[in-house]
BANULO-614235 format. One record per residue (C-alpha): residue in three letters; chain; residue number from 1; x, y, z. Coordinates in pm, 1 decimal, m for minus. Example, Ala and Ser with C-alpha at 12.3 -4.5 7.8 and 13.67 -1.06 7.14 Angstrom:
{seke 'ALA', 'A', 1, {1230.0, m450.0, 780.0}} {seke 'SER', 'A', 2, {1367.0, m106.0, 714.0}} 
//
This chain:
{seke 'MET', 'A', 1, {0.0, 0.0, 0.0}} {seke 'LYS', 'A', 2, {125.9, 346.4, m92.1}} {seke 'ILE', 'A', 3, {23.0, 645.4, 123.6}} {seke 'THR', 'A', 4, {69.2, 1000.8, m3.3}} {seke 'LEU', 'A', 5, {33.1, 1316.1, 202.6}} {seke 'GLY', 'A', 6, {m30.1, 1630.4, m1.8}} {seke 'LEU', 'A', 7, {10.6, 1976.3, 152.1}} {seke 'ASP', 'A', 8, {m80.7, 2318.9, 20.3}} {seke 'LEU', 'A', 9, {91.2, 2577.0, 240.6}} {seke 'GLY', 'A', 10, {m32.2, 2929.3, 181.2}} {seke 'ILE', 'A', 11, {18.0, 3252.5, 371.5}} {seke 'ALA', 'A', 12, {m330.5, 3242.3, 526.5}} {seke 'SER', 'A', 13, {m425.0, 2873.2, 503.8}} {seke 'ILE', 'A', 14, {m297.7, 2516.7, 500.1}} {seke 'GLY', 'A', 15, {m467.0, 2247.6, 292.0}} {seke 'TRP', 'A', 16, {m399.2, 1874.8, 325.2}} {seke 'ALA', 'A', 17, {m504.0, 1539.9, 179.4}} {seke 'VAL', 'A', 18, {m407.8, 1177.0, 249.0}} {seke 'ILE', 'A', 19, {m436.9, 939.7, m47.3}} {seke 'LYS', 'A', 20, {m399.4, 562.3, m25.3}} {seke 'GLU', 'A', 21, {m317.4, 352.7, m329.0}} {seke 'GLU', 'A', 22, {m356.9, m23.8, m313.1}} {seke 'ASN', 'A', 23, {m387.7, m276.2, m595.7}} {seke 'GLY', 'A', 24, {m418.9, 4.3, m852.5}} {seke 'LYS', 'A', 25, {m714.1, 163.0, m667.8}} {seke 'ILE', 'A', 26, {m685.4, 515.9, m531.1}} {seke 'HIS', 'A', 27, {m880.0, 618.0, m222.1}} {seke 'ILE', 'A', 28, {m888.2, 958.1, m52.2}} {seke 'ASP', 'A', 29, {m845.4, 873.1, 314.3}} {seke 'GLY', 'A', 30, {m883.7, 1225.5, 447.0}} {seke 'LEU', 'A', 31, {m862.7, 1590.5, 352.4}} {seke 'GLY', 'A', 32, {m915.6, 1931.6, 499.1}} {seke 'SER', 'A', 33, {m789.6, 2280.8, 542.2}} {seke 'ARG', 'A', 34, {m698.0, 2516.6, 822.1}} {seke 'ILE', 'A', 35, {m767.1, 2884.8, 776.2}} {seke 'ILE', 'A', 36, {m538.1, 3107.9, 980.5}} {seke 'ASP', 'A', 37, {m744.8, 3382.3, 1137.0}} {seke 'PHE', 'A', 38, {m650.5, 3746.0, 1111.2}} {seke 'GLU', 'A', 39, {m576.9, 3928.4, 1432.4}} {seke 'ASP', 'A', 40, {m764.6, 4253.6, 1493.0}} {seke 'SER', 'A', 41, {m468.1, 4462.4, 1378.8}} {seke 'GLU', 'A', 42, {m436.8, 4251.4, 1063.5}} {seke 'SER', 'A', 43, {m804.5, 4286.7, 971.3}} {seke 'THR', 'A', 44, {m777.3, 4664.1, 1017.5}} {seke 'LYS', 'A', 45, {m475.3, 4669.3, 784.8}} {seke 'PHE', 'A', 46, {m658.5, 4442.4, 539.7}} {seke 'GLY', 'A', 47, {m959.8, 4676.4, 541.8}} {seke 'LYS', 'A', 48, {m731.4, 4967.3, 451.8}} {seke 'GLY', 'A', 49, {m593.8, 4779.2, 153.1}} {seke 'GLN', 'A', 50, {m272.5, 4657.3, 316.3}} {seke 'SER', 'A', 51, {m298.5, 4291.8, 224.7}} {seke 'ILE', 'A', 52, {9.5, 4156.9, 405.8}} {seke 'SER', 'A', 53, {m69.0, 3894.5, 668.2}} {seke 'LYS', 'A', 54, {131.5, 3780.6, 969.1}} {seke 'ASN', 'A', 55, {251.6, 3476.8, 774.7}} {seke 'ALA', 'A', 56, {359.9, 3689.9, 479.9}} {seke 'GLU', 'A', 57, {558.9, 3907.1, 719.9}} {seke 'ARG', 'A', 58, {721.0, 3593.6, 866.7}} {seke 'THR', 'A', 59, {806.1, 3474.1, 515.5}} {seke 'LYS', 'A', 60, {969.5, 3809.4, 442.2}} {seke 'LYS', 'A', 61, {1183.2, 3785.6, 756.4}} {seke 'ARG', 'A', 62, {1274.9, 3422.4, 683.4}} {seke 'THR', 'A', 63, {1386.0, 3523.1, 333.4}} {seke 'ALA', 'A', 64, {1607.8, 3795.0, 482.1}} {seke 'ARG', 'A', 65, {1763.5, 3539.2, 719.6}} {seke 'LYS', 'A', 66, {1830.1, 3299.7, 428.7}} {seke 'CYS', 'A', 67, {1997.1, 3576.7, 227.9}} {seke 'TYR', 'A', 68, {2217.9, 3666.0, 524.6}} {seke 'ASP', 'A', 69, {2308.3, 3298.8, 583.8}} {seke 'ARG', 'A', 70, {2404.5, 3258.4, 218.4}} {seke 'TYR', 'A', 71, {2616.5, 3574.9, 237.5}} {seke 'ILE', 'A', 72, {2803.4, 3430.7, 538.5}} {seke 'ILE', 'A', 73, {2860.8, 3103.5, 351.2}} {seke 'ARG', 'A', 74, {2999.2, 3290.7, 47.5}} {seke 'ARG', 'A', 75, {3222.2, 3498.3, 275.9}} {seke 'THR', 'A', 76, {3352.0, 3188.2, 456.3}} {seke 'LEU', 'A', 77, {3433.2, 3007.5, 130.9}} {seke 'LEU', 'A', 78, {3611.9, 3317.9, 2.0}} {seke 'THR', 'A', 79, {3818.5, 3342.3, 322.4}} {seke 'GLU', 'A', 80, {3915.2, 2975.1, 296.8}} {seke 'PHE', 'A', 81, {4024.7, 3029.0, m64.3}} {seke 'PHE', 'A', 82, {4236.5, 3333.5, 32.7}} {seke 'ARG', 'A', 83, {4394.8, 3145.9, 324.4}} {seke 'LYS', 'A', 84, {4479.0, 2848.6, 101.0}} {seke 'HIS', 'A', 85, {4650.9, 3076.5, m153.3}} {seke 'ASN', 'A', 86, {4823.9, 3307.3, 101.9}} {seke 'MET', 'A', 87, {4615.6, 3606.9, m6.0}} {seke 'LEU', 'A', 88, {4456.0, 3707.6, 325.0}} {seke 'PRO', 'A', 89, {4465.1, 4086.8, 367.4}} {seke 'ASP', 'A', 90, {4639.0, 4224.0, 675.2}} {seke 'GLU', 'A', 91, {4477.1, 4440.7, 944.9}} {seke 'HIS', 'A', 92, {4575.2, 4762.6, 764.4}} {seke 'LEU', 'A', 93, {4390.2, 4657.4, 446.7}} {seke 'ILE', 'A', 94, {4086.2, 4535.2, 639.7}} {seke 'LYS', 'A', 95, {4053.0, 4872.3, 816.5}} {seke 'LEU', 'A', 96, {4092.1, 5094.9, 509.3}} {seke 'ASP', 'A', 97, {3859.5, 5393.1, 520.1}} {seke 'ALA', 'A', 98, {3588.7, 5409.4, 254.0}} {seke 'LEU', 'A', 99, {3765.2, 5650.8, 18.8}} {seke 'ASP', 'A', 100, {4092.4, 5452.4, 25.6}} {seke 'LEU', 'A', 101, {3905.8, 5126.2, m35.3}} {seke 'TRP', 'A', 102, {3717.0, 5268.3, m333.9}} {seke 'ALA', 'A', 103, {4045.9, 5415.8, m461.1}} {seke 'LEU', 'A', 104, {4210.6, 5071.5, m438.4}} {seke 'ARG', 'A', 105, {3915.5, 4915.6, m618.6}} {seke 'ALA', 'A', 106, {3931.3, 5176.9, m896.1}} {seke 'LYS', 'A', 107, {4310.0, 5139.8, m925.2}} {seke 'ALA', 'A', 108, {4288.6, 4760.4, m965.3}} {seke 'VAL', 'A', 109, {4102.8, 4795.5, m1295.7}} {seke 'ASN', 'A', 110, {4407.4, 4937.1, m1476.1}} {seke 'GLU', 'A', 111, {4706.5, 4871.7, m1250.0}} {seke 'LYS', 'A', 112, {4866.4, 4572.1, m1085.6}} {seke 'VAL', 'A', 113, {4781.7, 4523.7, m716.4}} {seke 'SER', 'A', 114, {4925.8, 4278.9, m462.6}} {seke 'LEU', 'A', 115, {4743.3, 3954.3, m383.3}} {seke 'PRO', 'A', 116, {4629.9, 4075.0, m36.6}} {seke 'GLU', 'A', 117, {4500.3, 4398.1, m196.9}} {seke 'LEU', 'A', 118, {4313.9, 4192.4, m455.5}} {seke 'ALA', 'A', 119, {4165.3, 3980.9, m176.1}} {seke 'ARG', 'A', 120, {4047.3, 4297.9, 3.2}} {seke 'ILE', 'A', 121, {3884.4, 4419.4, m319.5}} {seke 'LEU', 'A', 122, {3711.9, 4083.3, m368.9}} {seke 'TYR', 'A', 123, {3583.5, 4096.4, m9.8}} {seke 'HIS', 'A', 124, {3437.2, 4437.1, m92.6}} {seke 'ILE', 'A', 125, {3276.5, 4318.5, m416.4}} {seke 'ASN', 'A', 126, {3142.6, 4009.7, m233.0}} {seke 'GLN', 'A', 127, {2923.8, 4233.5, m13.4}} {seke 'LYS', 'A', 128, {2691.0, 4307.4, m305.4}} {seke 'ARG', 'A', 129, {2554.6, 4062.5, m557.2}} {seke 'GLY', 'A', 130, {2382.4, 4313.2, m781.9}} {seke 'TYR', 'A', 131, {2028.2, 4307.5, m912.8}} {seke 'LYS', 'A', 132, {1931.4, 4016.2, m1132.5}} {seke 'THR', 'A', 133, {1609.4, 4065.9, m1327.0}} {seke 'VAL', 'A', 134, {1336.4, 3807.8, m1308.1}} {seke 'LYS', 'A', 135, {1042.5, 3736.9, m1534.5}} {seke 'GLY', 'A', 136, {774.3, 3923.2, m1333.8}} {seke 'ASP', 'A', 137, {967.0, 4251.1, m1297.6}} {seke 'THR', 'A', 138, {755.1, 4429.0, m1557.9}} {seke 'GLU', 'A', 139, {420.8, 4368.2, m1385.4}} {seke 'ASP', 'A', 140, {452.3, 4584.9, m1071.8}} {seke 'LYS', 'A', 141, {460.7, 4963.0, m1129.1}} {seke 'ASP', 'A', 142, {691.6, 5035.0, m832.8}} {seke 'LEU', 'A', 143, {923.8, 4755.7, m941.1}} {seke 'LYS', 'A', 144, {931.9, 4893.4, m1295.7}} {seke 'GLU', 'A', 145, {1060.4, 5227.1, m1161.5}} {seke 'TYR', 'A', 146, {1316.0, 5047.9, m942.3}} {seke 'VAL', 'A', 147, {1445.6, 4842.0, m1236.5}} {seke 'ALA', 'A', 148, {1446.8, 5151.0, m1461.6}} {seke 'ALA', 'A', 149, {1671.6, 5331.5, m1208.9}} {seke 'ILE', 'A', 150, {1912.8, 5034.5, m1205.8}} {seke 'VAL', 'A', 151, {1922.4, 5020.9, m1586.0}} {seke 'SER', 'A', 152, {1983.2, 5397.5, m1594.9}} {seke 'ARG', 'A', 153, {2279.8, 5366.8, m1355.4}} {seke 'ASN', 'A', 154, {2424.0, 5086.6, m1565.2}} {seke 'GLN', 'A', 155, {2387.9, 5299.2, m1879.1}} {seke 'ILE', 'A', 156, {2588.2, 5577.0, m1710.2}} {seke 'LEU', 'A', 157, {2867.0, 5322.5, m1642.2}} {seke 'LYS', 'A', 158, {2868.6, 5216.5, m2007.2}} {seke 'ASN', 'A', 159, {2860.8, 5574.8, m2139.4}} {seke 'GLU', 'A', 160, {3154.6, 5676.9, m1918.9}} {seke 'GLY', 'A', 161, {3342.8, 5348.6, m1971.9}} {seke 'LEU', 'A', 162, {3376.5, 5291.2, m1597.4}} {seke 'THR', 'A', 163, {3336.2, 4999.3, m1359.7}} {seke 'ILE', 'A', 164, {3119.9, 5029.5, m1048.2}} {seke 'GLY', 'A', 165, {3431.0, 5085.8, m835.0}} {seke 'GLN', 'A', 166, {3565.6, 5360.1, m1062.7}} {seke 'TYR', 'A', 167, {3226.7, 5532.3, m1087.6}} {seke 'LEU', 'A', 168, {3162.7, 5537.9, m710.9}} {seke 'TYR', 'A', 169, {3521.8, 5642.6, m635.6}} {seke 'LYS', 'A', 170, {3488.1, 5932.6, m880.7}} {seke 'ASN', 'A', 171, {3168.8, 6047.3, m707.5}} {seke 'LEU', 'A', 172, {3321.7, 6007.2, m360.3}} {seke 'LYS', 'A', 173, {3624.5, 6216.4, m458.9}} {seke 'GLU', 'A', 174, {3393.3, 6495.7, m573.1}} {seke 'ASP', 'A', 175, {3168.8, 6475.5, m264.4}} {seke 'ARG', 'A', 176, {3283.9, 6296.1, 53.4}} {seke 'LYS', 'A', 177, {2918.8, 6275.5, 168.0}} {seke 'TYR', 'A', 178, {2812.2, 6086.4, m145.2}} {seke 'ARG', 'A', 179, {2607.9, 5777.7, m48.0}} {seke 'CYS', 'A', 180, {2728.9, 5458.9, m213.9}} {seke 'LYS', 'A', 181, {2495.9, 5237.9, m12.5}} {seke 'GLY', 'A', 182, {2178.4, 5309.7, m209.5}} {seke 'GLN', 'A', 183, {2344.0, 5271.7, m548.3}} {seke 'ILE', 'A', 184, {2223.6, 4939.6, m688.5}} {seke 'PHE', 'A', 185, {2366.3, 4805.0, m1013.1}} {seke 'PRO', 'A', 186, {2284.7, 4497.4, m1222.4}} {seke 'ARG', 'A', 187, {2469.9, 4178.1, m1136.5}} {seke 'LYS', 'A', 188, {2635.7, 4174.2, m1478.0}} {seke 'ALA', 'A', 189, {2811.2, 4503.8, m1392.1}} {seke 'TYR', 'A', 190, {2971.2, 4335.4, m1088.6}} {seke 'VAL', 'A', 191, {3073.5, 4039.4, m1304.2}} {seke 'GLU', 'A', 192, {3228.1, 4274.5, m1560.6}} {seke 'GLU', 'A', 193, {3426.0, 4454.9, m1289.3}} {seke 'PHE', 'A', 194, {3540.1, 4121.1, m1146.0}} 
//
């Protein structure tokens, strides 16, 4: 006898079914669903058009934790590679101030740098993965604007013939208060700089 449990896990409900198969005959042994009730605060939000539920919020936080965990794994693997090849940057390189780090990153595009300096640059590049477009990006209006801004930034890089590191270093030299943090570029721009 073969027993199959089917689950449908949604953000506001869970559906289930148990199916038994014996001698070529299929029998539904049980099925049901569990609706997860809204709390008062959630129903108020829902009534105002804010359709995010408690479970959706949990999913969002879980996704953030997964992204952070994957970042730590990438960082660990990179460190092991640098250690194996005697490339680990020293304390001085690790503690470079922002302008000096961007300067080193811009310099590495055209000039030779030492292996520890290269490792420090790769640590810096490893912090960002860049934006990778997905199929549904053109459906949401806010997302369209977000993607358009990223494409526009990438076009500036191409027009000026610069890498991300060179572009941000140029802007930081002109204005020390320039914010690099909010500047998101496509993943392919990071690959090209690498």
